[in-house]
N, C-alpha and C positions, 0 to 999 in steps of 0.2 A: 683329332689322332694326327692325322698325316701331315697337317700344317704344323703341328708341333714337331714331329720328326724332322721337318724341312727345316724348321728354325734351329732346332739343336744340331742339325749337320751343318749348318751355317757358322754356329759359334764355334763347333769342333774344328772345323777348317781354318778358322781365323783366331784361333785361341791365342793368347799371348804366348810366346815362345814357338809357336808354329812355324814352320818354314814358308816363307812368303816371297813370291816373285811378282813384279809389276809386269803387267802384259804389255808385251810389244818391245820391251827394253834388251832382252836376251842377255847375251853375255858380251855385249859391247865393251871392248877394251881399247887402250891406246898404247902403244909401244914408246918406250922413252925415247926412240928416235924420232917419233911422229911428233912428240912434244919438245923436240929440242929447240933450241933458238934459231935453228936454221929453218925451221920451217915456216912457211910464208903464212900470212894471213888468210890469203884465199883458201887454201887447204882446211885449216882450222875451222873456217866460216862452213864450209861445205860438210865437214866431219860433223858438225854441231847440229846443221840442219839434217842430216840424215839421221841422228838419234833422235831429235825431235820428232821426226815425220814417223820415226817406228813407235816412239812413246804416246802420241795422241792416238786416240781412239776413234775409228772410222764409224760415221753415221750410218745407222741402219733404220729404216721404218719398223714400226710394231705392227708385227702382221693383223690384219682386218682394221687397222685404224687410219682413216683418211687424214683426219687433222687432229693436231696436238697444240692446245691452249695452255699455257703456264700461268698462273697467278702468284705474283710474288709481291713482297714489300722488304725494304731494307731492315725496318724496326718491326719487333713484335708487339702484338697488342694492339695492332691497327684496325682489325676486323677483317684480316685477309682470308681465314678459313670460312668466316660467315659469308663474305662477299663470294668466294668460289662455290661454296655450297647451292647459295640461292641464286647464282648465275648460271650454274649447270643445270638447276631445275627449270630456270627459265628459259635456257637454250631447248629443254626438250619440250615447254610448255608453248613456246612460240611456233614449232613447227613438230606436229606429231609424228611425221614421216622419218624425223632424224632420230639416231640411236645415240646415246650420251653415256660417256663413262666418267668416273670420277676416281683420281689416284691421290692418296694422301700420301705426299713424299716426306712429311715431318715424322721421320722415324722417332726422335727423341719424346715427341710430344703429340701423337695423333690424336685428332678430334674428330675427325669424320665419322666414325663409329657412332658416336653419341649424336651428334648433330642429324646423322641420316637414320638414327634409332636402328643398328644393325648390330648383333651380337653373333658369335661363333666362329667356329673355323671354317676355312673354303674347303671345299670337296677337291678331288683330282679328277680331270677328264681322262679320258683313254690314252691321251698323248702325255699322260703325267704333268699336266698343266694345271695351275690352282683356277679353280672358277670364282668369279667375283660373286660377293654377295649383292643382293638386287633389292632395291626399295624405291618407291615413288617413280619406278620406271627407268632409273638410272643404276647402272653396274658400277659397285663399289669394291676397292680395294686399298688394304691399310695395314701397316704394322700392328695396328690395334686390334687386328683379328687373329695375330699370331701369337700374341704374349697377353699375359694376363692383364687385366685393365690396372691393376695398382702395381704392377711390376715395372721397375724402371728399365730403359735399355741402356747400358754402359758400354758404349763401343768407342773405338777410336774411328778414325776418318775411313780406313780401309775397309773395314766392316761396313759402314754405312753405305759405301759407295757399291759393296757387292750385293748388300741388301736391296738397294735401289735397282740395280741392274736386274735382280731376281723379280722383284715388283713389276718391272715394266716387260721382260721377256718371258718370264715363265708364268704367264696369266693368260687365260684362255679369254681374250677381251670379245670374242667373236666378231662381228662387224659392226663397227663404231663409225659414225660420222665425225664426233667431237669426243676426245677425251681430256678432260679437265685435269690438270696437275696442281694440287694444292702445294706449294712450295715451302718450306721452312723460311724462318728470318735469315737474313744475311745475305751474303755472297760467297759462300764456302763451297765444300765439296760436293754437295747435292746439287746445287746450281750448275756446277761445271758439268758434273757427270752426265745430267740431263742435257743440258745444251750441246754437249760433245758427242753424246751416243745416239739421241734423238734428232730426227729433223722437226724442230719445234715451228709451228706455223706463225705463233704471235705469243708475245708475252704482255700482260695486264698487271700495271702497277698499282697497289692499292695504298693509300696513306690517308691519315688525317690531316688537316691543315695547319697542325703544330709544326712549329720550324724546326723541332728536334726529330720529328718524325721525318719532315721533308728532305733533311739532310741525308737520311740513309736511303729514302726513296729515290733521290738523284743518283746515289752510289747504284741502287739496284738497276734502274734504266741504264746508266752508262755501262755496268757488266754485260748487258744484254747486247747492246751495241758491239760492245768490244769481241764477244762470240758470234756475231753475225746472226742474232736471233732479233727478227723486228719487233718493234714495240709499238703495240696497235694503240695504246692509249694509258690514259690514268683514270683511277676512281677516287673520287672525294669522299671519303668515308667519314661518318661522324660530323657532318657539314654543319648541322645545327640542331640547337634543342628548341622544340616548342613546349612549353608548360600545357599540362593536359587540360588546366582550370581557366585560366585567362588567356591561353593561346599567344601569350608574348615569346617571341624567338630570342634566342642567347646563341651566340656562337662561342661555345666554351673552348674550343681548342683553336679558336682564331677563324677568320672569314677570307675564304678565296685563296687560301695558301697553295693548294693545288694546282688552282688555276694560273698563278703566278709562275709557279714552276714549269707548267705545261708549256708556257710561253718561252720561257729560257730554253728548254729543250726542243722546242718547234714540235710539240707532240699535242694531241687532242685528250681533252676531258671526256670520258665516255659518259659520265653521269655523277649525281651527288646522291649520297645515301645518307638521311637524317640520322641522329642520335636518338633511338626511339626506344623504349623499354620492351615493346612487342617482337623486336627484331631478337634480342636477347633472350625472352622468355621463350619464343617458338624453337629456336635452336636447342636451349637447354632440354627443351621436352621432346627433342627429336621429331618435331614438326615444323621445318623451316616456313618461314612466312609466305613464300612464293605457294606453298602447298597449302597451309593452312588458313591463310587470309588473303587468296588470289585478287581478291578487288580492292585491297586495301591500297592507299597512296604509294607506301613502302614497296610493296610487292611489284606495283607498276614501274617504280623506279629500277628495280632489278630487271624486270622486263625489257625497259628501254636500253638499259646497258647490254643486255643480250643481243638486242637489235644492232646495235651501234657495232658490237663487235663483228657480228654475221657481215654488216656492211662492209667492213674493212678486210675480210679473208678472202684469198685468191681463190679461183676456181679449184676445187678439191679435184685430185685424180679420180679418174674413170673406175 
């Protein structure tokens, strides 16, 4: 009930026709004199720099969170959410002393609730913060907990950015060693909001070896570089299909495309995940393969990726 009130309040404040104001822009104006032809280029450049500095948000750590990891892909349908979920569980499995959180930043198509077998509305803490839902030892937050499962989220960019800010800041994450953020596809509002508002420790790019997916994966990696987010490496998902009967291997989406892209970008490949029916079935059932089949080769592949990620992380703050 409380979560629904929060959701309705957000919609009311950002409904079409409601007065809106971009944070930081204030009432910056130029006089006709300042824009006259006699104004020198140096003055104009300085004025633009002042406005831009006021318009850009200031990065602020998430209270209680030591390191933030974002999982991204340029194109949808490459298994990014599945990878994020299994790697988050693998991070917790690799070191039981580490606390892990999982944020579903895909406002339009949240999938974390189903994959993590979670339902219901978050409760509020005494500080009026939403408490994440928890399963398999991982704290989770998603827009899917705040709206009905079949209800579409029909929002413009400003409303999405406001929702992301609330999912980051108005959640009682407790004390987390790692917060894994499952980003939506593309390089738009959500990616910029997270990258500019939160000090992101590192990004992981997920792609299939297919040429079309690689085109967008490259754009995703370049975007994070432009906003000064370290790219930890790439994950080659759906790398190979093995026939369950004859064991013949087929590279349905191509072979080693992600490895070639990694070489071009000067990045590492963190690991390969095969195209396997068990990965899909276990996530659809809300029992990801790292949890339900921890001794399988596929689960071990996710565990290796988690280990490679941790190896590349800087020493977290005390």
